[in-house]
C-alpha positions in Angstrom: -24.9 1.1 9.6 -22.8 3.5 7.6 -23.8 3.9 4.0 -21.4 3.7 1.2 -19.9 7.0 0.4 -20.6 8.8 -2.8 -17.9 9.0 -5.4 -15.9 12.3 -5.0 -15.1 14.7 -7.7 -12.8 13.1 -10.3 -10.1 15.8 -9.9 -10.0 15.1 -6.1 -9.6 11.4 -6.7 -6.8 11.8 -9.1 -5.1 14.4 -6.9 -5.1 11.7 -4.1 -3.7 9.1 -6.6 -0.9 11.5 -7.6 -0.1 12.2 -3.9 0.1 8.4 -3.3 2.3 7.9 -6.3 4.8 10.5 -5.2 4.8 9.5 -1.5 5.7 5.9 -2.5 8.0 7.0 -5.3 10.2 9.1 -2.9 10.3 6.4 -0.2 13.5 5.0 -1.7 15.3 8.3 -1.1 14.3 8.3 2.5 15.5 4.7 2.9 18.8 5.6 1.4 19.2 8.4 3.9 18.4 6.1 6.8 20.6 3.1 5.8 23.9 4.6 7.0 22.5 4.9 10.6 20.4 1.7 11.1 19.5 -1.7 9.8 16.2 -2.6 8.1 14.3 -3.7 11.3 15.4 -0.6 13.2 14.4 1.7 10.4 11.0 -0.1 10.2 10.6 0.3 14.0 11.1 4.0 13.9 9.0 4.4 10.7 6.0 2.9 12.5 6.7 4.9 15.7 6.5 8.1 13.5 3.3 6.7 11.8 1.8 6.0 15.2 2.6 9.4 16.5 1.2 11.0 13.3 -2.0 9.1 13.4 -2.5 9.9 17.2 -2.1 13.6 16.5 -4.5 13.4 13.5 -7.1 11.6 15.6 -6.8 14.2 18.4 -7.2 17.1 16.1 -9.9 15.6 13.9 -11.9 14.6 17.0 -11.6 18.1 18.5 -12.9 19.5 15.3 -15.7 16.9 15.0 -14.4 15.4 11.8 -13.4 11.9 13.0 -16.0 9.3 12.0 -18.1 7.9 14.9 -17.6 4.3 15.8 -20.9 2.7 14.9 -22.0 -0.5 16.6 -22.6 -3.7 14.8 -19.7 -3.5 12.4 -17.5 -6.7 12.1 -14.2 -5.4 13.4 -12.6 -8.7 12.3 -12.8 -7.4 8.7 -11.0 -4.3 9.6 -8.2 -6.2 11.4 -7.9 -8.5 8.3 -7.1 -5.5 6.1 -4.3 -4.3 8.5 -3.0 -7.9 8.9 -2.5 -8.3 5.2 -0.6 -5.0 5.0 1.7 -5.9 8.0 2.2 -9.4 6.7 3.3 -8.0 3.4 6.0 -5.8 5.0 7.2 -8.6 7.2 7.6 -11.0 4.3 9.2 -8.2 2.2 11.9 -7.8 4.8 12.4 -11.5 5.1 12.7 -11.8 1.3 15.5 -9.3 1.2 17.7 -11.7 3.0 17.6 -14.0 0.0 16.6 -11.9 -3.0 18.0 -8.6 -4.3 15.9 -5.4 -4.4 15.8 -5.7 -8.2 14.1 -9.1 -8.0 11.7 -7.8 -5.4 10.8 -4.8 -7.6 10.1 -7.2 -10.5 7.8 -9.4 -8.4 6.2 -6.3 -6.8 5.4 -5.0 -10.2 3.0 -8.0 -10.6 0.7 -6.8 -7.7 -1.9 -5.2 -10.1 -2.3 -8.6 -11.9 -2.5 -10.5 -8.6 -5.0 -8.0 -7.3 -7.0 -8.3 -10.5 -7.2 -12.1 -10.2 -8.0 -12.1 -6.4 -10.6 -9.3 -6.8 -12.3 -11.2 -9.6 -12.5 -14.4 -7.5 -13.4 -12.9 -4.1 -15.4 -9.8 -5.0 -16.5 -10.6 -8.5 -15.0 -7.3 -9.7 -14.9 -7.3 -13.5 -12.5 -5.5 -15.9 -13.0 -4.6 -19.5 -10.6 -5.9 -22.2 -9.3 -2.4 -22.7 -8.4 -2.2 -19.1 -6.5 -5.5 -19.2 -4.6 -4.3 -22.2 -3.4 -1.2 -20.3 -2.5 -3.3 -17.3 -0.4 -5.8 -19.2 1.3 -3.1 -21.2 2.1 -1.1 -18.1 3.4 -4.0 -16.1 5.5 -5.3 -19.0 7.1 -1.9 -19.5 7.8 -1.6 -15.8 9.4 -5.1 -15.6 11.5 -4.3 -18.7 12.6 -1.0 -17.2 13.6 -2.7 -13.9 15.6 -5.3 -15.7 17.4 -2.9 -18.0 18.1 -0.7 -15.0 19.6 -3.5 -13.0 23.4 -4.0 -12.9 23.1 -7.6 -11.8 20.2 -10.1 -11.4 21.0 -13.4 -9.6 17.8 -15.4 -9.2 17.2 -16.9 -5.8 14.3 -19.3 -5.7 13.7 -18.9 -1.9 13.7 -15.1 -2.2 11.5 -15.1 -5.2 9.0 -17.4 -3.5 8.8 -15.2 -0.3 8.6 -12.0 -2.4 5.8 -13.6 -4.5 3.8 -14.4 -1.3 4.5 -10.9 0.0 3.1 -9.4 -3.2 0.1 -11.6 -3.0 -0.5 -10.4 0.6 -0.3 -6.8 -0.7 -2.9 -7.7 -3.4 -5.1 -9.3 -0.7 -4.8 -6.1 1.4 -6.0 -4.0 -1.6 -8.9 -6.4 -2.2 -9.9 -6.5 1.4 -9.7 -2.7 1.7 -11.9 -2.4 -1.3 -14.4 -4.9 0.2 -14.9 -2.9 3.5 -15.6 0.3 1.6 -18.6 2.2 2.9 -18.5 0.4 6.3 -15.0 1.4 7.5 -13.5 4.8 6.7 -10.0 5.1 5.3 -8.7 6.7 8.5 -9.9 3.7 10.5 -8.0 1.4 8.2 -4.9 3.6 8.4 -5.1 3.7 12.2 -5.4 0.0 12.5 -2.4 -0.5 10.2 -0.3 2.0 12.2 -1.2 0.4 15.6 -0.7 -3.2 14.4 2.5 -2.5 12.6 3.9 -0.5 15.5 3.1 -3.3 18.0 4.9 -5.9 15.9 8.0 -4.0 14.8 8.6 -2.2 18.1 8.3 -5.5 19.9 10.6 -7.3 17.5 13.2 -4.5 17.9 13.1 -4.6 21.7 13.2 -8.5 21.8 16.3 -8.5 19.5 18.0 -5.8 21.7 17.3 -8.0 24.7 18.6 -11.1 23.1 21.7 -9.4 21.8 22.2 -7.3 25.0 22.5 -4.3 22.7 20.1 -1.5 23.4 22.7 1.0 22.2 22.2 -0.1 18.6 18.5 0.6 19.0 18.9 4.0 20.5 22.0 5.2 18.6 20.2 6.3 15.4 18.2 8.8 17.4 21.4 10.7 18.0 21.5 11.7 14.3 19.2 14.4 13.1 19.2 13.2 9.5 17.9 9.8 10.6 15.1 11.3 12.8 14.0 13.5 9.9 14.0 10.8 7.2 12.6 8.1 9.5 9.7 10.5 10.3 9.3 11.2 6.6 9.1 7.4 5.9 6.6 6.9 8.7 4.3 9.9 8.0 4.4 10.1 4.3 5.3 6.5 3.1 3.2 4.6 5.7 0.6 6.8 7.3 -0.4 9.0 4.3 0.2 6.4 1.6 -2.0 3.9 3.5 -4.6 6.7 3.9 -4.4 7.6 0.2 -4.7 4.0 -1.0 -7.6 3.3 1.4 -9.4 6.4 0.0 -8.7 5.4 -3.6 -9.9 1.8 -3.0 -13.1 3.2 -1.5 -13.9 5.0 -4.8 -12.0 3.3 -7.6 -11.7 -0.2 -8.8 -8.8 -2.3 -7.5 -7.1 -2.6 -10.9 -7.1 1.2 -11.3 -5.7 1.8 -7.8 -2.9 -0.8 -7.9 -1.6 0.5 -11.2 -0.4 3.7 -9.5 2.3 1.5 -7.8 3.8 1.2 -11.2 3.8 4.9 -11.6 5.6 5.2 -8.2 8.5 3.2 -9.5 8.8 5.6 -12.4 8.8 8.5 -9.9 11.6 6.7 -8.0 13.8 6.5 -11.1 13.2 10.1 -12.0 13.9 11.3 -8.5 17.1 9.3 -8.5 18.2 11.2 -11.6 17.2 14.6 -10.4 18.3 14.4 -6.7 21.1 11.8 -6.7 22.4 12.5 -10.2 21.8 9.0 -11.5 21.9 8.7 -15.3 18.9 8.4 -17.5 19.1 6.4 -20.8 16.8 6.2 -23.8 15.0 3.1 -22.4 14.1 5.2 -19.3 12.2 7.6 -21.5 10.6 4.9 -23.7 9.5 2.7 -20.9 8.5 5.7 -18.8 6.3 7.0 -21.6 4.6 3.6 -22.0 4.0 3.3 -18.2 2.5 6.8 -18.0 0.3 6.1 -21.1 -0.9 2.9 -19.5 -1.7 4.5 -16.2 -3.6 7.4 -17.8 -5.3 5.0 -20.2 -6.5 2.7 -17.4 -7.9 5.5 -15.3 -9.8 7.0 -18.3 -11.0 3.8 -19.8 -14.8 3.6 -19.7 -16.1 1.1 -17.0 -19.6 -0.1 -16.3 -20.7 0.7 -12.8 -21.9 -2.9 -12.3 -18.2 -4.1 -12.6 -17.3 -2.9 -9.1 -18.0 -6.2 -7.3 -19.6 -6.9 -3.9 -18.8 -5.0 -0.7 -19.1 -5.7 3.0 -22.1 -3.3 3.2 -23.8 -5.4 0.5 -23.2 -8.6 2.5 -24.4 -6.9 5.8 -27.6 -5.7 4.1 -28.3 -9.2 2.8 -27.8 -10.6 6.3 -30.2 -8.1 7.7 -32.8 -8.9 5.0 -32.4 -12.6 5.8 -32.8 -12.0 9.5 -35.8 -9.8 9.0 -37.4 -12.5 6.8 -36.8 -15.2 9.4 -38.2 -12.9 12.1 -41.4 -12.4 10.0 -41.8 -16.1 9.6 -41.6 -16.6 13.3 
């Protein structure tokens, strides 16, 4: 059985966290570039195609160099599939919610993921947080929600959309908790590969079935005629699905859930700044104030002192207990 990996150097961990933040933060730009050529399902289909191709190339290269982790026997693969299932379910429900709620409403609810993850992590894994950590989380989430509301031109609450988006965000929190749980038993690349394969199977199948029902394969193939779409769909698949999932899985293997999920808040800030720098969208005083508070909250949370015993249980712990129990039973026999 694979042992839990040692915590990497702090600078390396924060470098991965920064890369995750920027990969998610710039996803909005890629989506805007793809929207003129395809609808949401088609974009998702090609995003996952790109992610699947990317992970296949990565596996081939890493195996040829001897860096890909060996598949050890005796590991409960159902736990790995559970992590991927939560992630794919999150994306499916997020798409469904957009038929009812606006993207602004979705952003507000999604901002609550760190709190959902904290609650679920405490219940399921027994992962504890200090009072100082909770202060930073509440301040960061509050500043993010205020920023989203002030940045919105119109908010029309839709109960159905909000309900679906809330469940979607809870699934995202569950994915974070389950990825944290399997640390040390399944490597980040194994989690990423499972997500890419599972997501590809679902969204490619859905796109093909819709094309068959509508007798319109042209709409599915048409986007590929445009170079911009191919480039940005590839960016969304490789950077915003493949690499971001890899980064998050790596972070969850070495950081507490509450610390990892807060970087999603920072990614929203990156999106707004990118919109101003690249698309020329205006920045107002509340952008600077809320942005400073969010940044301070993220930095404060990552630097806040934490007891090592707060990390909660893991799959490796449960497997070790099971082995000890089996050994004890064997000795009695």
